[in-house]
C-alpha positions in Angstrom: 0.0 0.0 0.0 3.1 2.3 0.0 6.1 3.0 -2.2 9.5 3.7 -0.8 12.2 5.6 -2.8 15.2 7.9 -2.4 15.2 11.5 -3.8 17.3 14.7 -3.7 14.2 16.9 -3.9 15.2 18.7 -0.7 19.0 18.8 -1.5 20.4 15.8 0.2 19.5 12.3 -0.9 16.7 11.2 1.5 14.2 8.4 1.9 10.5 9.0 1.3 7.3 7.0 1.2 4.2 7.7 -0.9 0.9 6.1 -1.6 0.4 4.5 -5.0 -2.0 7.2 -6.0 0.6 9.9 -5.3 -0.9 11.1 -2.0 0.7 11.3 1.5 4.3 12.0 0.5 6.4 11.5 3.7 10.1 12.1 4.4 11.4 9.3 6.6 15.0 10.3 7.2 16.7 13.3 8.9 19.2 15.7 7.3 22.3 14.3 9.1 23.5 12.2 6.1 22.8 11.3 2.6 20.6 8.2 2.5 19.8 5.7 -0.3 18.9 2.3 -1.5 15.8 1.6 0.7 14.3 -1.8 1.0 11.2 -3.1 2.8 11.1 -5.7 5.6 9.0 -8.6 4.4 6.2 -7.6 6.9 6.1 -4.1 5.4 6.5 -2.4 8.8 10.2 -1.4 8.6 12.8 -0.1 6.1 16.5 -0.6 5.8 18.8 1.7 3.8 22.4 3.0 3.8 23.5 6.4 5.1 26.6 8.6 5.7 29.6 9.0 3.5 32.5 6.7 4.5 32.1 4.4 6.2 28.6 4.0 4.6 26.5 2.3 7.3 23.1 0.6 7.4 20.0 2.1 9.2 16.6 0.6 9.9 13.5 2.6 10.6 9.8 2.3 10.9 8.0 2.8 7.6 6.5 6.0 9.2 9.9 7.3 10.3 11.1 8.5 13.6 12.7 5.2 14.8 16.0 5.3 13.0 18.6 2.9 14.3 22.1 2.3 13.0 23.4 -1.3 12.4 27.1 -1.2 13.2 29.6 -2.7 10.7 32.8 -1.2 12.0 35.6 -0.7 9.5 33.4 -1.6 6.5 31.3 0.3 4.0 27.8 -1.3 3.9 25.2 -0.7 1.1 22.7 -2.5 -1.2 20.7 -4.0 1.8 17.9 -6.5 1.3 15.7 -7.9 4.1 14.8 -11.6 4.3 11.7 -13.3 5.6 13.9 -14.6 8.4 14.6 -11.0 9.7 18.2 -11.1 8.4 19.6 -8.3 6.2 22.1 -9.1 3.5 24.3 -6.4 2.0 27.4 -5.4 0.1 30.4 -5.0 2.4 33.9 -3.7 1.7 36.9 -2.1 3.4 36.3 1.6 3.4 36.5 3.0 -0.1 38.3 -0.1 -1.4 37.6 -3.2 -3.4 36.6 -6.0 -3.6 33.1 -6.2 -2.2 31.8 -9.2 -0.2 28.3 -10.3 0.7 27.6 -10.0 4.4 24.6 -10.4 6.7 23.4 -8.9 10.0 20.4 -9.5 12.1 17.8 -6.8 12.2 18.6 -6.2 15.9 22.2 -5.3 15.0 23.8 -8.6 16.1 25.5 -11.3 14.1 27.5 -9.3 11.5 29.1 -12.0 9.3 30.9 -11.9 5.9 29.6 -14.8 3.8 32.1 -14.4 0.9 35.8 -14.1 1.6 37.6 -15.1 -1.6 39.9 -12.1 -2.4 40.0 -13.1 -6.1 36.4 -12.0 -6.6 34.2 -9.0 -6.2 30.7 -9.9 -4.9 27.6 -7.7 -5.0 23.8 -7.3 -5.3 22.5 -10.0 -3.0 18.9 -11.1 -3.3 17.1 -13.4 -0.9 14.9 -16.2 -2.0 11.3 -15.7 -0.8 11.7 -18.3 1.9 15.0 -16.7 3.2 17.0 -19.9 2.8 19.2 -18.9 -0.2 20.9 -15.8 -1.6 21.9 -15.2 -5.2 24.4 -12.5 -6.1 26.7 -11.3 -8.8 30.4 -12.2 -8.8 33.3 -10.9 -11.1 37.1 -10.8 -11.0 38.3 -8.3 -8.4 40.3 -5.2 -9.3 42.2 -4.2 -6.3 42.1 -0.4 -6.7 39.9 2.4 -5.3 36.9 2.7 -7.7 38.0 6.1 -9.0 41.3 4.7 -10.3 39.8 1.7 -12.2 40.4 2.2 -16.0 37.8 1.6 -18.7 39.7 -1.4 -19.9 39.8 -2.9 -16.4 36.1 -2.3 -16.0 35.3 -4.0 -19.3 37.3 -7.0 -18.2 35.5 -7.0 -14.9 32.1 -7.0 -16.7 33.1 -9.8 -19.0 33.8 -12.0 -16.0 30.4 -11.5 -14.4 28.6 -14.6 -13.1 25.4 -15.1 -11.1 26.2 -17.2 -8.0 23.9 -18.8 -5.4 24.6 -19.9 -1.8 22.8 -21.0 1.3 21.8 -18.3 3.9 24.8 -19.2 6.0 27.3 -18.9 3.1 27.7 -22.6 2.4 27.4 -24.4 -0.9 28.4 -21.4 -3.1 28.2 -22.3 -6.8 27.7 -20.8 -10.2 24.3 -20.5 -11.9 25.0 -18.4 -15.0 28.2 -17.1 -16.7 29.1 -14.8 -19.6 26.8 -12.0 -18.6 28.3 -8.8 -20.1 25.8 -6.0 -19.9 23.5 -7.8 -17.4 20.9 -6.2 -15.2 20.8 -7.6 -11.7 19.0 -10.9 -11.5 15.9 -11.3 -9.3 13.7 -14.1 -7.9 10.1 -14.8 -9.0 7.7 -14.3 -6.1 7.2 -18.0 -5.7 11.0 -18.7 -5.6 10.7 -21.2 -8.5 12.6 -19.1 -11.1 15.4 -16.5 -11.4 15.0 -13.8 -14.1 17.9 -11.9 -15.6 18.8 -9.7 -18.6 21.8 -10.0 -21.0 22.9 -7.7 -23.7 23.4 -8.9 -27.3 24.4 -6.1 -29.7 21.6 -3.5 -29.3 19.1 -5.8 -27.7 18.5 -7.0 -24.1 17.1 -10.5 -23.7 15.1 -11.4 -20.6 15.7 -15.0 -19.5 14.1 -17.2 -16.9 15.9 -20.0 -15.2 13.9 -22.7 -13.3 15.5 -23.4 -10.0 17.2 -26.8 -10.0 17.9 -26.7 -13.7 20.9 -25.1 -15.4 19.1 -24.2 -18.6 17.6 -20.7 -19.2 14.5 -19.9 -21.2 14.4 -16.7 -23.3 11.2 -14.7 -22.5 11.4 -11.3 -24.1 13.6 -9.1 -26.3 13.9 -5.4 -25.4 15.6 -2.6 -27.2 17.0 0.7 -25.8 18.6 1.4 -22.5 17.2 -0.8 -19.7 17.8 0.1 -16.1 15.8 -2.5 -14.2 13.1 -5.1 -14.6 10.3 -6.3 -12.3 7.8 -9.2 -12.5 4.3 -8.9 -11.1 3.4 -11.2 -8.2 1.3 -13.4 -10.5 4.1 -13.7 -13.0 2.0 -12.4 -15.9 3.4 -8.9 -16.3 6.9 -7.4 -16.8 7.7 -3.8 -15.9 
């Protein structure tokens, strides 16, 4: 019944909610930091997002605001948070302003900060929980051990060409590859029933949307799209694509 988003409408990047009909615009965050990348808890009562500069930290809040609490990840930047049905938050974690990224988790009460990926050869990002909270899929590519501002175009191209979609259990065990050779991909996402993973790949000027059934290593092409594609979402009944 409500949409959460980030906006710079008041200068700093802040978190807002709004009704689907455009009414009741509410600012959730204060003006202390820049805030971004909000995500709902699965019960729709709370939000998680990142704030500050460096280190970037995670905050949770009531969907109405006024209850902001920091989740401490000392010595690490934390961003791209996602909230599981088991009340655990997965996110990107890295040494401050450095690479590579790892996937980490923390309980919604601020306990249990744990890095799930630790292989320094790879950069891991964009975690997404399965609907039951038992698995996480994420993107992995070859790590470039430089501050982001110093990575060259050629190095970034090599990084993109090495991108894979990986999956692991919620405790970080059984990490394995699902899909390789994904240059130009848009972040993959689960179907609402957890039976499929959708993802986009770029071929020449077209983007092709694929669907992979869980338990099978074969993807099905669903739709070809042209132009610049930023993100894709599937309706809960699986019939519509936005």
